[in-house]
C-alpha positions in Angstrom: 1.8 9.4 31.2 0.3 8.3 27.9 3.6 8.6 26.1 5.3 6.7 28.8 2.7 3.9 28.6 3.2 3.8 24.8 7.0 3.6 25.1 6.9 0.8 27.7 4.2 -1.1 25.9 6.2 -0.9 22.7 9.2 -2.4 24.3 7.1 -5.2 25.8 5.7 -6.0 22.4 9.1 -5.7 20.6 10.7 -8.0 23.1 14.3 -7.0 22.4 16.6 -8.0 25.2 18.4 -5.0 26.6 22.1 -5.3 27.4 23.0 -5.9 31.1 24.5 -2.5 32.0 25.7 -1.4 35.4 22.7 -0.3 37.6 22.6 3.1 39.3 21.9 3.5 43.0 18.3 4.4 42.2 17.8 1.3 40.0 19.3 -0.9 42.7 17.0 0.6 45.3 13.6 0.7 43.6 14.1 -1.6 40.7 14.9 -1.1 37.0 11.2 -1.0 35.8 10.2 1.7 38.4 13.3 3.7 37.5 12.5 3.6 33.8 8.9 4.7 34.4 10.0 7.6 36.6 12.7 8.5 34.1 10.4 8.8 31.2 7.7 10.6 33.2 10.3 13.3 34.2 11.6 13.5 30.6 8.2 13.9 29.0 7.3 16.4 31.6 10.3 18.5 30.7 9.5 18.2 27.0 6.0 19.4 27.8 7.4 22.5 29.3 9.6 23.0 26.3 6.6 22.7 24.0 4.6 25.2 26.2 7.5 27.6 26.0 8.4 27.4 22.3 5.0 27.0 20.6 4.5 30.8 20.4 7.2 31.2 17.9 6.4 28.2 15.7 4.6 28.6 12.4 1.4 26.7 11.4 -1.6 25.3 13.2 -1.7 23.0 16.2 -1.2 19.8 14.1 1.7 21.3 12.2 3.4 22.4 15.4 2.8 18.9 16.8 4.4 17.3 13.8 7.5 19.5 14.2 7.8 18.5 17.8 7.3 14.9 16.9 10.0 14.9 14.2 12.4 16.9 16.4 12.1 14.7 19.4 11.6 11.5 17.5 14.7 11.8 15.3 16.9 12.9 18.2 15.7 10.0 20.3 16.2 7.5 17.5 19.9 8.3 17.2 20.4 8.8 20.9 19.2 5.2 21.5 21.6 3.9 19.0 24.6 5.0 21.0 24.7 1.7 22.9 26.2 0.0 19.8 29.2 2.4 19.7 30.0 1.9 23.4 29.2 -1.7 24.1 29.1 -3.2 20.6 25.6 -4.4 21.0 23.9 -5.9 17.9 23.0 -3.0 15.7 19.6 -4.5 14.7 18.7 -4.6 18.4 19.6 -1.0 18.9 17.6 0.0 15.8 14.5 -1.8 17.1 14.8 -0.2 20.5 15.4 3.1 18.9 12.3 2.7 16.7 10.1 2.0 19.7 11.4 5.0 21.6 11.3 7.4 18.7 7.7 6.3 17.9 6.6 7.2 21.4 8.4 10.6 21.2 6.7 11.2 17.8 3.3 10.5 19.3 4.1 12.7 22.3 5.2 15.6 20.1 1.9 15.5 18.0 -0.2 15.3 21.2 1.8 18.2 22.8 1.2 20.3 19.7 -2.5 19.7 19.9 -2.6 20.3 23.6 -0.2 23.2 24.1 -0.2 24.7 20.6 -2.1 27.6 19.2 -2.9 28.3 15.6 -0.5 30.8 14.0 -1.7 31.3 10.4 0.3 34.6 10.2 3.5 32.6 10.6 2.7 29.9 7.9 5.3 31.5 5.5 8.1 30.9 8.1 7.9 27.1 7.4 9.2 27.6 3.9 12.3 29.5 5.0 14.7 26.6 5.4 18.3 27.6 6.0 20.7 24.7 6.3 23.6 26.7 7.6 22.6 26.4 11.3 22.2 22.6 10.9 25.8 22.3 9.5 27.2 24.7 12.1 25.5 22.9 15.0 26.6 19.5 13.6 30.2 20.7 13.4 30.3 22.0 16.9 28.5 18.9 18.2 31.3 16.8 16.7 34.0 19.0 18.2 32.3 18.9 21.6 31.8 15.2 21.6 35.5 14.5 20.8 36.4 17.0 23.5 34.5 15.1 26.2 35.7 11.8 24.9 39.4 12.7 25.0 39.6 15.3 27.8 36.8 14.4 30.1 37.1 10.7 29.5 33.4 9.9 29.4 32.4 6.4 28.6 32.6 5.8 24.9 34.0 3.5 22.2 35.7 6.1 20.1 39.0 4.4 20.2 37.8 0.8 19.7 35.0 1.6 17.2 36.2 4.9 15.8 34.2 4.8 12.5 30.9 3.8 14.1 31.4 6.4 16.8 32.0 9.1 14.2 29.0 8.1 12.2 26.8 8.2 15.3 28.2 11.6 16.3 27.5 12.9 12.8 23.9 11.8 12.7 23.4 12.9 16.3 24.7 16.3 15.5 22.4 16.5 12.4 19.4 15.6 14.6 20.3 18.5 17.0 20.5 20.8 14.1 17.2 19.6 12.7 15.6 20.2 16.2 16.9 23.8 16.1 15.4 24.4 12.7 12.0 22.9 13.7 11.5 24.3 17.2 14.5 26.3 18.4 14.6 29.2 16.1 12.8 32.3 17.4 12.5 34.7 14.5 12.3 37.7 16.8 15.6 37.2 18.7 19.2 37.9 17.9 21.5 35.0 16.9 23.2 35.1 20.3 19.9 35.0 22.2 18.6 32.2 20.0 21.7 30.2 20.7 21.4 30.8 24.4 17.7 29.9 24.5 18.2 26.8 22.4 21.4 25.6 24.0 20.4 26.1 27.6 16.6 26.0 27.8 15.7 23.6 25.0 18.4 21.2 24.0 20.2 21.7 27.3 17.2 20.7 29.4 16.5 17.7 27.1 20.1 16.6 27.2 20.3 16.9 31.0 17.6 14.2 31.4 18.8 12.1 28.5 
């Protein structure tokens, strides 16, 4: 609830006018504001469950784990919020301002989640120094392939033909953010690569993506 309040308050203070997009049935029924509040409460609740499930294999103390969650969620949310520019050609500065507000709320949420759900793991401190960029590059590559597949075959809404360069740049950075999330919170040192991929793809990124 607190993270939802911070996010909504940030948008009120920022004052950026959001584009007039088609409303869903729920938005038409209960109103846009109520829909947004419910949406973020559900999203933050799912992220809380992700934090509760993953904290056991993260290295560091509660604050360190919280920072990892904050960066993972915040960076992904920042680039996710910028997609509007590639689809509807909204002013980029407006998208960046909206994205900054959302990512700040997710950063704060992540730190609080680490403090609330996390446990100190001093025996895993050394794991933080083992940074392997190969998973980031691999995830980014497959994210790019997957995105162009759903654009061209499944015909989801996009601007990849009208704004091909901007769309590619967005996909690239979005893929990198997914890879960064894997490095920070999705990599269970005790599991096989296939099991890690399944857990991250279905239970962590998959659940987060389902709401987003």
